[in-house]
C-alpha positions in Angstrom: -47.4 -57.8 12.4 -45.7 -55.6 9.6 -42.8 -54.1 10.8 -41.7 -50.2 9.8 -38.4 -49.9 9.1 -36.9 -46.6 10.4 -34.1 -45.2 8.4 -31.6 -42.5 10.2 -29.0 -40.7 8.3 -25.5 -39.0 9.5 -26.9 -35.5 8.2 -29.4 -33.8 6.5 -27.0 -34.0 3.8 -26.9 -37.9 3.7 -30.5 -38.6 4.2 -30.8 -35.6 0.4 -28.4 -37.1 -1.3 -29.4 -40.0 -0.9 -33.2 -39.3 -1.1 -31.7 -38.4 -4.7 -30.1 -41.6 -5.8 -33.3 -43.3 -5.2 -35.9 -41.5 -6.6 -33.5 -41.4 -9.6 -33.5 -45.0 -9.6 -37.1 -45.6 -9.4 -37.9 -43.2 -11.7 -35.0 -44.5 -14.0 -36.5 -47.9 -14.4 -39.8 -47.1 -15.5 -37.6 -44.9 -18.4 -35.5 -47.9 -18.7 -37.9 -49.8 -19.6 -39.7 -47.8 -22.0 -36.5 -47.0 -24.4 -35.6 -51.0 -23.8 -38.2 -51.6 -26.1 -36.8 -49.5 -28.7 -33.6 -51.1 -28.8 -32.4 -47.6 -27.1 -30.9 -46.4 -23.9 -31.7 -42.9 -22.4 -28.3 -42.1 -23.2 -28.4 -43.0 -26.7 -31.9 -41.0 -26.6 -29.4 -37.6 -25.1 -27.2 -38.2 -27.1 -29.8 -39.0 -30.6 -31.7 -35.9 -29.6 -29.0 -32.9 -29.1 -28.3 -34.2 -32.6 -31.7 -33.9 -34.5 -31.6 -29.9 -32.5 -28.3 -29.7 -34.3 -30.0 -31.6 -37.6 -28.5 -30.6 -41.1 -25.6 -29.5 -39.2 -23.2 -32.8 -38.2 -21.7 -32.0 -34.4 -18.2 -32.4 -33.4 -17.7 -35.8 -30.9 -16.0 -33.3 -28.1 -18.9 -31.1 -28.4 -21.6 -33.7 -28.1 -19.7 -35.3 -24.9 -20.0 -31.1 -23.6 -23.6 -31.4 -23.8 -24.9 -34.5 -22.6 -27.2 -34.6 -19.1 -24.8 -37.6 -18.0 -20.8 -38.5 -18.8 -20.3 -41.0 -21.3 -17.3 -43.1 -21.2 -17.3 -44.8 -24.3 -19.1 -42.1 -26.4 -17.0 -43.8 -29.7 -18.8 -47.2 -28.3 -21.9 -45.5 -28.2 -21.6 -44.2 -31.0 -20.8 -47.3 -32.9 -23.9 -48.8 -31.5 -25.9 -45.7 -33.1 -24.4 -46.1 -36.8 -25.0 -49.8 -36.5 -27.9 -49.2 -35.9 -28.1 -46.8 -38.9 -29.4 -43.3 -36.3 -25.8 -41.8 -37.1 -23.3 -41.5 -39.4 -20.4 -39.9 -38.8 -17.0 -38.4 -40.8 -14.2 -36.8 -40.2 -13.7 -33.0 -40.4 -12.7 -31.9 -43.3 -10.6 -28.8 -41.6 -9.4 -30.8 -39.0 -8.7 -34.5 -39.5 -8.3 -35.6 -36.0 -12.1 -34.4 -35.5 -15.1 -36.4 -36.4 -18.2 -35.4 -36.9 -21.6 -36.7 -36.2 -24.9 -36.0 -37.8 -28.0 -37.9 -37.0 -29.5 -39.6 -40.4 -33.5 -39.8 -41.3 -34.0 -42.9 -39.2 -32.7 -41.7 -36.3 -35.1 -39.1 -36.4 -38.0 -41.3 -37.1 -37.0 -43.5 -33.8 -37.7 -40.0 -32.0 -40.7 -39.4 -33.3 -41.9 -42.1 -32.7 -40.2 -42.5 -29.7 -42.1 -39.2 -28.4 -45.5 -39.8 -27.4 -44.4 -42.8 -25.2 -41.9 -40.9 -23.6 -43.9 -38.6 -22.6 -46.4 -41.5 -21.3 -43.3 -42.1 -19.6 -42.8 -38.3 -18.4 -46.1 -38.2 -16.5 -46.0 -42.0 -15.0 -42.6 -40.6 -13.5 -44.0 -37.3 -12.4 -47.9 -36.6 -13.0 -48.6 -36.7 -9.4 -47.0 -33.5 -9.0 -48.2 -30.1 -9.6 -46.9 -27.7 -12.0 -45.8 -25.6 -8.6 -44.1 -28.7 -6.9 -42.0 -29.6 -10.5 -41.1 -25.8 -10.7 -40.1 -25.3 -7.1 -38.4 -29.0 -7.3 -36.8 -27.9 -10.7 -35.0 -24.5 -9.1 -33.6 -26.8 -5.9 -32.5 -29.3 -8.4 -30.4 -26.5 -10.5 -29.3 -25.0 -7.2 -27.9 -28.4 -5.8 -26.2 -29.1 -8.8 -24.6 -25.1 -9.5 -21.2 -25.6 -7.9 -20.5 -28.8 -9.0 -21.0 -27.5 -13.3 -18.1 -26.6 -14.9 -18.0 -23.5 -16.0 -20.0 -23.7 -19.4 -22.0 -26.0 -18.9 -25.7 -25.3 -20.8 -26.5 -27.1 -17.6 -24.7 -23.9 -15.0 -27.9 -21.6 -14.9 -28.9 -19.8 -11.3 -32.9 -20.6 -10.2 
């Protein structure tokens, strides 16, 4: 005999929030597994992706932090690991010694190139069961949900 659990929520907002959280957890598990095979985290990948977009220029650490998808409370330690792996270089700005500049290395670019196909396959596994229209609608609704909570000037602050 099987039992079906009935989940009750205090409000529609709570149901949606917990649904988002559960969805993130399920989708993140697939991505974490793929990144772990490359000794990489999703957050590290995001940093490398942002640095590749700026390549061959270096990016100030504070500017990098503001562009991340999710907050990185210890960017210094993350950059330490990326530098130790040979994927980034750091140097002090010539004009302002307080500013640390970060630049992706050729090895970092190679890692991103090697990760491209497995990451696309991961995204297909995560969301490939949804139509293009459904994905567009979901993206618009997510943008609308986060809009009032994005800081001024955020690249993620746009009205869908």
